[in-house]
Each structure stands twice: as C-alpha cells, then as structure tokens.
C-alpha positions in Angstrom: 9.8 27.9 -3.3 11.7 26.8 0.0 12.5 28.6 3.1 16.2 29.4 2.7 17.5 28.5 0.0 14.6 29.5 -2.8 15.7 27.3 -5.4 12.5 25.7 -7.6 12.1 22.3 -7.7 12.6 22.1 -11.3 16.5 23.0 -11.0 17.3 20.3 -8.6 18.3 16.9 -9.6 17.4 14.0 -7.7 20.1 12.4 -8.2 22.4 14.5 -5.6 22.9 12.8 -2.2 21.9 16.0 -0.6 18.1 16.0 -2.5 15.7 14.3 -0.6 13.1 12.8 -2.8 9.4 12.3 -2.5 8.6 8.4 -0.8 5.2 9.0 -2.7 3.2 9.9 -5.8 0.4 12.0 -5.2 -0.5 15.1 -4.1 1.4 16.9 -0.8 -1.4 17.5 1.7 0.8 19.5 4.4 4.2 20.9 4.3 5.9 22.0 7.6 9.3 22.9 8.2 9.8 19.2 9.4 7.3 17.1 7.4 5.6 16.3 4.7 2.2 14.5 4.1 1.3 12.7 0.5 -1.9 11.8 0.1 -2.3 9.0 -2.9 -5.7 8.7 -4.7 -6.9 5.8 -5.8 -5.0 6.3 -9.3 -1.7 6.9 -8.1 1.3 4.1 -7.9 1.0 3.5 -4.6 4.7 2.5 -3.7 6.5 3.8 -1.0 10.6 4.6 -1.6 13.5 5.1 0.5 13.8 9.3 0.4 17.3 8.9 1.2 19.4 6.4 1.5 20.6 4.8 4.9 20.1 1.5 6.9 16.4 0.5 8.7 16.7 1.5 12.0 13.4 0.5 13.2 10.1 -1.0 11.9 6.9 -0.6 13.6 2.9 -1.7 12.8 0.3 -0.2 14.5 -3.7 -1.5 14.7 -6.0 1.6 14.0 -9.1 2.7 12.1 -9.7 3.4 8.5 -10.5 6.9 8.2 -10.5 8.6 4.8 -6.5 9.2 4.8 -6.8 13.1 3.6 -8.7 14.0 6.8 -6.9 14.9 10.5 -9.1 12.1 12.0 -7.1 10.1 9.9 -4.2 10.5 12.8 -5.5 7.1 14.5 -5.7 4.9 11.3 -3.7 1.5 10.8 0.5 2.8 10.4 3.4 1.4 9.6 6.6 3.4 10.4 9.7 3.1 8.7 12.7 4.5 10.3 16.1 4.9 8.4 19.0 6.1 10.0 20.9 8.1 7.1 24.0 10.3 6.8 22.2 13.3 7.5 20.0 11.9 10.2 17.4 9.6 11.2 13.9 10.2 9.3 10.8 8.4 9.2 8.5 7.4 6.8 5.0 6.7 7.8 2.6 4.9 6.0 -1.1 5.2 6.5 -4.2 3.3 5.4 -7.0 4.8 4.3 -10.6 4.6 3.7 -10.6 1.8 1.3 -7.1 0.4 2.1 -6.9 -2.7 4.8 -3.6 -3.8 3.7 -0.1 -2.4 4.1 3.2 -4.4 2.5 6.7 -3.2 4.3 9.1 -4.6 1.8 12.2 -4.2 3.8 13.7 -5.3 7.4 15.5 -4.2 10.6 19.6 -3.5 9.8 18.7 -3.9 5.9 20.9 -1.3 3.7 18.8 0.8 1.1 19.1 3.3 -1.9 17.2 6.6 -2.5 14.5 5.5 -4.5 14.6 2.2 -3.6 11.1 0.4 -2.9 10.5 -0.1 0.3 6.6 -1.0 1.0 3.2 -0.5 -0.7 0.0 0.6 0.4 -3.5 -1.0 -1.6 -5.7 1.7 -2.7 -6.0 5.6 -1.7 -3.7 6.1 1.5 -1.2 8.4 2.9 2.8 8.8 3.3 4.1 11.2 5.8 8.0 11.6 6.0 9.9 13.8 8.7 12.3 15.5 7.4 16.2 15.8 9.2 16.8 19.1 10.6 19.3 20.1 8.1 17.1 20.1 5.6 14.8 22.7 3.6 11.4 21.6 2.4 11.0 22.8 -1.1 7.5 21.6 -2.1 4.3 23.3 -1.2 0.8 22.0 -0.4 -0.8 21.5 -3.2 2.1 20.3 -5.5 1.6 17.0 -7.3 4.8 14.7 -6.6 6.3 11.2 -8.0 7.6 8.7 -5.7 11.9 8.5 -5.9 11.8 11.4 -8.6 10.5 15.0 -7.2 12.5 16.5 -4.9 11.2 17.4 -1.3 13.8 18.5 0.7 17.7 20.0 -0.1 20.2 19.9 2.6 21.7 23.1 3.2 
C-alpha cells in the first residue's frame, strides 16, 4: 500500500507517535508522496482533527469561491490553512469550502498545543481537507479509499 514500508493499514495502530492519522472522514481523492486530499460528502462528519500532535504555528484564512470541492477548479475556493509544528516537521491541514459550504470554523489559536486526533475545526456541509505529509513519512492510503478522522492511519514514519 505504501511506497517503501509495504505495511497495510489494518496492521498499523493509530495510537503510535509515528503514525499520522486522517484529519477528516471521507474518500481519498488524491494521494501523492507529499500530500493527501480527502473529499467529505454531505453525510460525513465534517470535523477536522490534528493528524499529529504539535503546536499551532500559523492559521491563514483566505476568501475564495465555492466550486464543488471534488473538482480541481476548487483550488481557488475559500480555505483555512492550519500549520502545525510537530516533532517530525511542520505540516499543513487545509480546510477547503465546497459548493454548499459557506462557513469554515477553526477551533484552535496560534501557539496552542494540540494532540493527535484532537478536533481543530469544522467545515459545514460537503467540502475537502488537504494535508501535507512530512518528508520522513510514507503515505499508506490510496485514491478511492475511505478514511475516518482521528482513526485511519494515512502515513507512517520511516
């Protein structure tokens, strides 16, 4: 399933410090070596969680449009980027508004400590969450897989 370690998701405990968990529940739309995009359909829980423990380094909110979140054109949609400084490097969790979404809620502040799996925000209705993977981690999910926020391992430290 992954590029180097060849461990399956089922054989990995999400409680390990060396496991990055999914920041959202939904379907993996894109999984590259350094990023994962997760589409959250209308029926999914729309909370966003910290994929690793760390300190909130920066929060950047950007206005934008409301294209369907599963389309490439949604790159210009309204978004909120939460940068987290972790023991493994900085990561970014990007909350992206979708077609029906008009509201992104952020529950954390810069300088705040967060634990892996802790709720850091919410996007109302269908939307997307992108997460950047630290360079010393291997992505272990594939496009089309379903993931659960705070539970499904998405990357492993090597």
